C-alpha positions in Angstrom: 71.1 115.1 87.3 71.1 116.8 90.1 74.4 116.9 93.0 71.5 115.0 95.6 70.7 112.6 92.6 73.9 111.6 92.2 75.4 111.0 96.0 71.9 108.7 96.2 73.0 106.7 93.1 76.7 106.2 94.5 75.4 105.3 97.6 73.4 102.8 96.4 76.1 101.5 94.4 78.3 101.2 97.5 75.5 99.5 99.6 75.0 96.8 97.0 79.1 95.6 97.0 79.3 96.5 101.1 75.9 94.2 101.1 78.0 91.6 98.6 81.4 91.4 100.6 79.7 91.6 104.2 77.4 88.5 103.1 80.6 86.8 101.9 82.4 87.4 105.2 79.5 86.3 107.4 78.7 83.5 106.3 82.1 81.4 107.3 82.1 83.1 110.6 78.2 82.3 111.5 79.0 78.8 110.4 82.3 78.4 112.4 80.4 80.2 115.5 77.1 78.5 114.9 78.1 75.1 114.7 75.5 72.9 116.9 71.8 72.9 116.0 71.3 74.8 119.3 73.0 77.8 118.4 71.8 77.8 115.0 68.1 77.6 116.7 68.8 80.1 119.5 70.3 82.6 116.4 67.6 82.4 114.5 64.8 82.9 117.3 66.9 86.2 118.3 64.4 88.5 116.8 64.9 91.6 119.2 61.4 90.8 120.5 61.3 87.4 122.4 63.0 87.5 125.9 66.0 85.5 126.8 63.2 82.9 129.0 61.0 82.7 126.1 63.4 82.0 124.0 65.4 79.3 126.1 61.5 77.8 126.4 61.1 77.2 122.6 65.0 76.3 121.9 65.1 73.8 124.9 67.9 75.5 126.4 68.0 77.4 129.9 67.7 81.2 130.4 71.6 81.7 130.8 72.5 79.8 128.4 70.6 81.8 126.4 71.9 85.3 128.0 75.7 84.1 127.4 75.5 82.9 124.2 73.8 86.7 123.3 77.3 88.1 125.3 79.1 86.0 122.9 77.5 87.0 120.1 77.4 90.7 120.5 81.1 90.8 121.4 81.8 88.9 118.7 79.4 91.5 115.8 77.2 88.8 115.1 74.3 90.3 116.8 73.4 93.7 118.3 71.4 94.8 121.1 67.5 95.1 119.8 66.1 98.2 118.4 63.0 97.3 119.7 63.5 96.0 123.1 67.0 97.2 125.1 68.3 94.3 126.6 67.4 91.7 124.1 69.5 90.6 121.3 68.5 90.9 117.5 70.8 89.1 114.8 72.3 90.4 111.9 70.7 88.7 109.2 68.2 85.7 109.7 70.2 82.4 108.6 68.4 81.3 105.6 69.5 84.7 103.8 73.0 83.1 104.1 71.6 79.6 103.0 72.3 78.7 106.5 69.4 75.8 107.1 67.7 76.3 110.7 66.6 73.4 112.8 63.0 73.2 114.5 62.2 73.8 117.8 62.3 70.4 119.6 64.6 68.8 116.9 66.4 66.8 119.3 63.5 64.2 119.2 63.2 64.5 115.3 66.6 64.0 113.8 65.3 63.0 110.4 63.2 66.3 110.1 65.4 68.9 111.7 65.3 71.7 109.1 62.8 74.6 108.6 62.1 75.4 105.3 65.0 78.0 103.8 62.2 80.1 102.1 60.8 80.8 105.1 61.0 83.9 107.2 
């Protein structure tokens, strides 16, 4: 085994454990911060491509509300500035990857069918 191969193998092993520890820490924080269905939907739709206006329309909230949520989540480290479109927010991980259900768009009018299939992404 060459030195580069050994370093790469060690980095992969460390990444595996860091991911596990990160997910274990992230899930309770996200569950606490994203307490409402509205917040979970806005977070899930924050893909770094959509504008705050587009996202607000999809989630049924105002443009300033989306901007405020993005600001709060960036401060907490739950999202980052988009690598695709500067000025937009991108969630760290899809909620479904953490086992957190995501409300459907327009969930207020259909509370009994408020969840998106967790396996969808």
